C-alpha positions as CSV (number, residue, x, y, z in Angstrom):
1,M,-26.6,0.1,15.1
2,A,-25.0,0.1,18.5
3,W,-23.3,-3.2,17.6
4,A,-21.9,-1.7,14.5
5,V,-20.5,1.3,16.1
6,D,-18.9,-0.9,18.9
7,T,-17.3,-3.1,16.2
8,A,-15.9,-0.1,14.4
9,R,-14.4,1.0,17.7
10,R,-12.8,-2.4,18.4
11,L,-11.3,-2.7,15.0
12,D,-9.4,0.6,15.6
13,E,-7.8,-0.7,18.8
14,P,-4.4,-2.2,18.6
15,R,-4.2,-6.0,18.4
16,R,-1.2,-7.7,20.0
17,Y,-0.7,-10.3,17.3
18,T,2.3,-10.5,15.1
19,V,2.4,-9.7,11.4
20,A,5.2,-10.8,9.2
21,H,6.1,-8.7,6.1
22,V,7.9,-10.7,3.3
23,I,9.8,-9.1,0.5
24,T,12.3,-10.5,-1.9
25,E,15.3,-8.3,-1.4
26,S,16.3,-5.6,0.9
27,H,18.2,-3.9,-1.9
28,P,17.5,-1.6,-3.8
29,F,15.8,0.6,-1.3
30,G,13.1,1.5,-3.8
31,G,9.3,2.1,-3.5
32,A,8.3,-1.3,-2.3
33,Q,11.0,-1.4,0.3
34,R,10.2,2.1,1.5
35,N,6.5,1.3,1.7
36,T,7.2,-1.9,3.6
37,L,9.5,0.0,6.1
38,L,6.9,2.6,6.7
39,T,4.2,-0.1,7.3
40,L,6.5,-1.9,9.9
41,R,7.1,1.3,11.8
42,G,3.4,2.3,11.7
43,L,2.1,-1.0,12.9
44,L,4.8,-1.2,15.6
45,A,3.6,2.2,16.8
46,R,0.0,0.9,17.0
47,G,1.0,-2.0,19.2
48,Y,1.3,-4.8,16.7
49,G,4.1,-7.2,16.7
50,V,5.8,-6.9,13.3
51,E,8.8,-8.9,11.7
52,L,10.5,-8.6,8.4
53,V,11.4,-11.5,6.3
54,C,13.6,-10.8,3.3
55,G,16.6,-11.8,1.2
56,P,20.1,-10.9,2.2
57,G,21.9,-7.4,2.3
58,G,20.7,-4.0,1.9
59,R,19.5,-0.8,3.6
60,L,15.9,-2.2,4.5
61,I,17.4,-4.7,7.0
62,T,19.4,-2.1,8.9
63,E,16.6,0.5,8.7
64,A,14.1,-2.2,10.1
65,R,16.5,-3.2,12.8
66,S,17.1,0.3,13.9
67,A,13.3,0.8,14.3
68,G,13.1,-2.3,16.7
69,V,11.8,-4.8,14.1
70,A,12.9,-8.4,14.2
71,V,14.5,-9.4,10.9
72,H,14.7,-12.9,9.5
73,V,17.1,-13.1,6.3
74,V,16.3,-16.0,3.9
75,D,19.5,-16.2,1.8
76,D,17.8,-17.9,-1.1
77,L,15.0,-15.4,-1.4
78,V,16.4,-13.5,-4.4
79,R,14.6,-11.7,-7.3
80,E,16.2,-13.7,-10.2
81,P,14.4,-16.9,-11.2
82,D,16.5,-19.9,-9.9
83,P,14.5,-23.2,-9.3
84,A,16.9,-24.6,-6.9
85,R,17.2,-21.5,-4.8
86,D,13.5,-20.9,-5.1
87,L,12.7,-24.4,-3.7
88,R,15.2,-23.9,-0.8
89,A,13.5,-20.4,-0.2
90,L,10.1,-22.0,-0.1
91,R,11.3,-24.6,2.4
92,S,13.0,-22.0,4.6
93,L,9.9,-19.8,4.6
94,Y,7.7,-22.8,5.5
95,R,10.0,-23.7,8.4
96,L,10.0,-20.1,9.6
97,F,6.2,-19.7,9.5
98,R,5.7,-23.0,11.3
99,S,8.1,-21.9,14.0
100,R,6.7,-18.4,14.6
101,D,3.3,-17.4,16.0
102,Y,2.4,-15.2,12.9
103,R,-1.3,-14.4,12.8
104,V,-0.9,-12.5,9.4
105,V,1.7,-13.0,6.7
106,H,1.8,-10.1,4.3
107,T,3.9,-10.5,1.1
108,H,5.4,-7.9,-1.3
109,S,6.7,-8.2,-4.9
110,T,6.1,-11.1,-7.4
111,K,8.8,-13.7,-6.2
112,A,8.2,-13.2,-2.5
113,G,4.4,-13.0,-3.2
114,L,4.4,-16.4,-4.8
115,L,6.8,-18.3,-2.4
116,G,5.6,-16.5,0.7
117,R,2.0,-17.1,0.2
118,V,2.4,-20.7,-0.7
119,A,4.6,-21.2,2.3
120,A,2.2,-19.5,4.6
121,W,-0.7,-21.7,3.4
122,L,1.4,-24.8,3.8
123,A,2.3,-23.7,7.4
124,G,-1.2,-23.0,8.3
125,V,-0.9,-19.3,8.9
126,H,-4.2,-17.8,9.9
127,A,-4.4,-14.9,7.4
128,V,-2.5,-14.2,4.2
129,V,-2.3,-10.8,2.4
130,H,-0.4,-9.7,-0.7
131,T,0.4,-6.2,-2.0
132,V,0.7,-5.5,-5.8
133,H,3.1,-2.5,-6.1
134,G,3.2,-2.9,-9.9
135,F,3.7,-5.4,-12.6
136,P,6.9,-7.2,-13.2
137,F,6.9,-6.4,-16.9
138,E,4.7,-4.4,-19.5
139,M,1.3,-6.0,-19.5
140,T,0.2,-6.9,-23.0
141,R,-1.9,-9.6,-24.6
142,G,1.2,-11.9,-24.9
143,W,1.9,-15.2,-23.3
144,K,4.1,-13.6,-20.4
145,T,1.0,-11.7,-19.2
146,R,-1.4,-14.7,-19.6
147,A,1.0,-17.0,-17.7
148,Y,1.6,-14.3,-15.0
149,A,-2.1,-13.8,-14.5
150,S,-2.6,-17.6,-14.4
151,V,-0.1,-18.1,-11.7
152,E,-1.5,-15.1,-9.7
153,R,-4.9,-16.5,-10.0
154,L,-3.9,-19.9,-8.5
155,V,-2.0,-18.3,-5.6
156,A,-5.0,-16.0,-5.0
157,A,-6.9,-19.1,-3.9
158,V,-4.8,-19.3,-0.7
159,T,-4.7,-15.5,-0.3
160,D,-7.4,-13.7,1.9
161,R,-6.8,-10.2,0.3
162,V,-4.9,-8.7,-2.5
163,V,-4.0,-5.1,-1.8
164,C,-3.4,-2.8,-4.7
165,V,-1.5,0.6,-4.1
166,G,-3.9,2.4,-6.4
167,E,-7.5,2.2,-7.7
168,L,-6.5,2.0,-11.4
169,L,-4.0,-0.7,-10.5
170,R,-6.8,-2.6,-8.7
171,Q,-8.9,-2.3,-11.9
172,Q,-6.1,-3.7,-14.0
173,V,-5.5,-6.6,-11.7
174,A,-9.3,-7.4,-11.8
175,A,-9.4,-7.1,-15.5
176,L,-6.6,-9.6,-15.8
177,G,-8.5,-12.0,-13.6
178,M,-5.5,-12.3,-11.2
179,A,-7.8,-12.6,-8.1
180,P,-11.5,-12.5,-7.4
181,E,-13.1,-9.0,-7.1
182,G,-14.1,-9.7,-3.5
183,K,-10.5,-10.3,-2.6
184,L,-9.1,-7.0,-4.1
185,V,-8.6,-3.9,-1.9
186,T,-7.2,-0.5,-2.7
187,I,-4.9,0.9,-0.1
188,Y,-2.8,3.9,-1.3
189,S,0.9,3.7,-0.5
190,G,1.6,6.2,2.2
191,L,4.1,9.0,2.3
192,D,5.9,10.2,5.4
193,F,5.0,13.9,4.8
194,E,7.4,15.0,7.5
195,A,10.3,13.2,5.7
196,C,9.3,15.1,2.5
197,R,10.4,18.3,4.1
198,P,13.8,19.5,3.0
199,R,16.7,19.7,5.6
200,R,18.7,22.4,3.7
201,A,17.8,25.5,1.9
202,P,17.6,25.2,-1.9
203,A,20.4,27.6,-2.4
204,E,22.6,25.4,-0.2
205,T,21.8,22.3,-2.1
206,R,22.4,24.0,-5.3
207,R,25.9,24.9,-4.2
208,A,26.5,21.4,-3.0
209,L,25.5,20.0,-6.4
210,G,27.3,22.6,-8.5
211,L,24.1,24.0,-9.9
212,E,24.6,27.8,-9.3
213,G,24.5,28.7,-13.0
214,A,22.1,25.9,-14.1
215,W,18.6,26.5,-15.5
216,P,16.3,24.6,-15.8
217,V,17.0,21.8,-13.5
218,V,15.0,18.7,-14.4
219,G,15.2,15.6,-12.3
220,T,13.9,12.2,-11.3
221,V,14.3,9.7,-8.7
222,G,14.3,5.9,-9.2
223,Y,16.3,2.7,-9.3
224,L,18.3,2.6,-12.5
225,V,16.6,-0.4,-14.1
226,E,15.1,-1.1,-17.5
227,A,11.5,-0.5,-16.2
228,K,12.3,3.1,-15.4
229,A,13.7,3.7,-18.9
230,H,16.0,6.6,-17.9
231,H,17.6,6.5,-21.3
232,Y,14.5,8.1,-22.7
233,L,15.0,11.1,-20.3
234,V,18.6,11.5,-21.5
235,D,17.4,11.4,-25.1
236,A,14.9,14.1,-24.2
237,A,17.7,16.2,-22.6
238,A,19.6,15.9,-25.8
239,R,16.7,17.5,-27.6
240,L,16.3,20.3,-25.2
241,V,19.9,21.7,-24.7
242,S,19.9,23.8,-27.9
243,R,16.9,25.7,-26.5
244,Y,18.1,25.6,-22.9
245,P,21.8,25.7,-23.0
246,R,22.2,25.7,-19.1
247,L,19.8,22.7,-18.6
248,V,20.9,20.1,-16.1
249,L,19.2,16.8,-15.7
250,L,19.7,15.0,-12.4
251,L,19.2,11.2,-12.1
252,C,19.0,10.2,-8.5
253,G,19.2,6.5,-7.9
254,E,21.6,3.6,-8.4
255,G,21.3,0.3,-10.3
256,P,22.4,-2.0,-13.1
257,M,21.6,0.5,-15.9
258,R,24.1,2.9,-14.7
259,P,27.0,1.9,-17.1
260,R,24.6,2.1,-20.0
261,L,23.4,5.5,-19.1
262,E,27.0,6.8,-18.6
263,R,28.0,5.6,-22.0
264,Q,24.9,7.2,-23.4
265,V,25.7,10.6,-21.9
266,R,29.3,10.4,-23.2
267,D,28.1,9.4,-26.7
268,L,25.6,12.4,-26.9
269,G,28.2,14.7,-25.5
270,L,26.0,15.6,-22.4
271,E,28.6,15.4,-19.7
272,D,27.9,19.0,-18.8
273,H,24.1,18.5,-18.7
274,V,23.4,15.0,-17.1
275,R,24.4,14.1,-13.7
276,L,24.1,10.6,-12.1
277,L,23.8,11.2,-8.4
278,G,23.6,7.6,-7.1
279,E,21.4,6.6,-4.3
280,R,21.1,9.5,-1.7
281,D,19.6,10.1,1.6
282,D,18.8,13.7,0.9
283,V,16.1,13.2,-1.8
284,A,13.9,15.8,-0.2
285,D,16.6,18.4,-0.6
286,V,17.3,17.3,-4.3
287,L,13.6,17.7,-5.2
288,G,13.8,21.2,-3.7
289,V,16.1,22.4,-6.5
290,L,14.2,20.9,-9.5
291,D,12.2,23.1,-11.8
292,V,10.5,20.0,-13.3
293,F,10.1,16.4,-12.1
294,A,10.0,14.1,-15.0
295,M,9.5,10.3,-15.1
296,S,9.9,8.1,-18.3
297,S,9.0,4.7,-16.8
298,R,7.8,1.8,-19.1
299,R,5.8,0.4,-16.1
300,E,4.9,1.7,-12.7
301,G,2.4,0.9,-9.9
302,V,1.4,4.5,-8.8
303,G,5.0,5.9,-8.5
304,R,6.3,6.6,-5.0
305,A,9.0,9.2,-6.2
306,L,6.3,10.8,-8.4
307,S,4.1,11.1,-5.3
308,E,6.7,12.7,-3.3
309,A,7.5,15.2,-6.0
310,M,3.8,16.1,-6.3
311,Y,3.5,16.6,-2.5
312,R,6.4,19.0,-2.7
313,G,4.4,21.0,-5.3
314,L,6.6,20.3,-8.3
315,P,5.3,20.5,-11.9
316,V,5.4,16.9,-13.1
317,V,5.7,15.2,-16.5
318,S,5.3,11.4,-16.7
319,T,4.7,8.6,-19.0
320,A,1.1,7.4,-19.0
321,V,1.6,4.0,-17.6
322,A,-0.3,1.7,-15.1
323,G,-1.6,3.7,-12.1
324,V,0.2,6.9,-12.8
325,A,-2.9,8.4,-14.4
326,E,-4.6,8.2,-11.1
327,L,-2.3,10.9,-9.6
328,V,-1.4,12.8,-12.9
329,V,-4.6,14.2,-14.5
330,Q,-3.6,15.7,-17.9
331,E,-3.2,19.4,-17.6
332,E,-4.7,19.4,-14.2
333,T,-2.0,17.8,-11.9
334,G,0.7,17.4,-14.5
335,L,1.3,16.3,-18.1
336,L,1.2,12.8,-19.5
337,V,3.1,11.4,-22.4
338,P,3.2,8.1,-24.2
339,P,6.0,5.8,-23.0
340,H,9.0,5.1,-25.4
341,D,8.7,8.6,-26.8
342,P,11.6,11.0,-26.0
343,D,10.3,13.6,-28.4
344,A,6.9,13.8,-26.4
345,L,8.9,13.9,-23.2
346,A,11.0,16.7,-24.4
347,A,7.9,18.7,-25.7
348,A,6.1,18.3,-22.4
349,I,9.0,19.5,-20.3
350,D,9.4,22.5,-22.7
351,R,5.8,23.3,-22.3
352,V,6.1,23.3,-18.5
353,L,9.1,25.6,-18.6
354,S,7.5,27.9,-21.2
355,E,4.0,28.2,-19.6
356,P,4.7,29.2,-15.9
357,D,1.1,29.9,-15.2
358,L,0.1,26.4,-16.2
359,A,3.1,25.0,-14.3
360,G,2.0,26.7,-11.0
361,R,-1.6,25.7,-11.3
362,M,-0.6,22.0,-11.9
363,A,1.9,22.0,-9.2
364,A,-0.5,23.3,-6.6
365,A,-3.2,20.9,-7.7
366,A,-0.6,18.1,-7.6
367,H,0.3,18.9,-4.0
368,R,-3.4,18.6,-3.0
369,R,-3.8,15.3,-4.8
370,A,-0.9,13.7,-3.1
371,R,-1.8,15.1,0.2
372,D,-5.3,13.8,0.0
373,L,-4.5,10.3,-1.2
374,M,-1.2,9.4,0.2
375,G,-1.3,10.1,4.0
376,L,0.8,7.6,6.0
377,D,-1.7,7.5,8.8
378,R,-4.4,6.6,6.4
379,M,-2.4,3.7,5.0
380,I,-1.5,2.3,8.3
381,G,-5.1,2.7,9.6
382,D,-6.5,1.0,6.4
383,L,-4.1,-2.0,6.8
384,A,-4.7,-2.4,10.5
385,R,-8.4,-2.5,10.0
386,L,-8.0,-5.0,7.2
387,Y,-5.8,-7.4,9.3
388,D,-8.3,-7.1,12.2
389,R,-11.3,-7.9,10.0
390,I,-9.7,-11.0,8.5
391,V,-8.4,-12.2,11.8
392,A,-11.8,-11.7,13.5
393,A,-13.7,-13.3,10.6
394,R,-11.9,-16.7,11.0
395,P,-12.0,-18.8,14.1
396,L,-8.4,-19.4,14.7
397,D,-8.6,-22.2,17.4
398,D,-11.1,-24.3,15.5
399,E,-9.2,-23.8,12.2
400,Q,-5.9,-24.6,13.7
401,A,-7.3,-27.8,15.4
402,V,-8.6,-29.0,12.0
403,W,-5.3,-28.2,10.4
404,N,-3.3,-30.0,13.1
405,S,-5.5,-33.1,12.7
406,L,-5.0,-33.2,8.9
407,S,-1.3,-32.7,9.5
408,R,-1.2,-35.8,11.8
409,I,-3.1,-37.9,9.3
410,G,-0.5,-36.9,6.6
């Protein structure tokens, strides 16, 4: 027993080895990027060496450098499939990992997860960890899902642990056979609760956004991509304006779907009711003026923006996709609706607005749920202990000596 207590104590102490976090692109500054930045900062504060490896451009690079993190930009590490660039990225990652003294390589996203883990294995990196933030497409019984699961299963063979940002997500990964059960770990994506606090009073934000006469104000936060399916929210707003003539829908985020959404707003005559705010640094202030937070995603991991809204104590309406149900319990912490259904989305928003007692109870429960699951210190502590256990479980010097011998033979 004394040995177990001492081991637990040692695992909590900082280890001065270096961890590289690998992600496909620095842009957009979405949930996976924010999670990665918070992880880099948290590990750095605990005494770990941390470095970021990512594709070119974007806010994550500047934010990481401002935090004192070394950044390595791999120009060919891009999200879109491109066999020639992917091979060049694999070669660049391999060379980088061979030249640096990384004890752990931790990858994020599908492309970086594949290339980064293979490169780390080829380079003889001591420990390889991958985080699943969500699925790259809607998971069905089709060939895409089977092919994706098969590739993940192969790469899992050279992965020490696969981290899932929610327990339901972990169960889905296990059910698809993407990795052995023993390699799957649930570590909830942490929130910086201090950053969730607004910097301005709601009345000031309302004036800045021109919302003085608006009610209700419904909003969402997220990259404007097909997966987020914002067009269903716009359709839901079109169904609600006859009942709520002063309704305003705020879409906070930027992305390639913006032209389509602008066209949809014009076609539906909703110019006075829907506002595309772009990517903003004052998301906490924007959340402070919402009456309802709504999310229409076709696929999600757990939903970082959803978590932030819940922590702020907002009543939430969301599609029941992937790990969302882990946070949103029907009529307890929010309302769930099927994806691809603007009628159901509109009906749920209407219910929140017309039943203030229910909305208040759900908002309070949502805050408690996010507070209990999504603490940043909890996430950083869980990751640090995971790294330390993997590193301690494998004799680095002996393994590296064997690897070097095999390399010379080759």
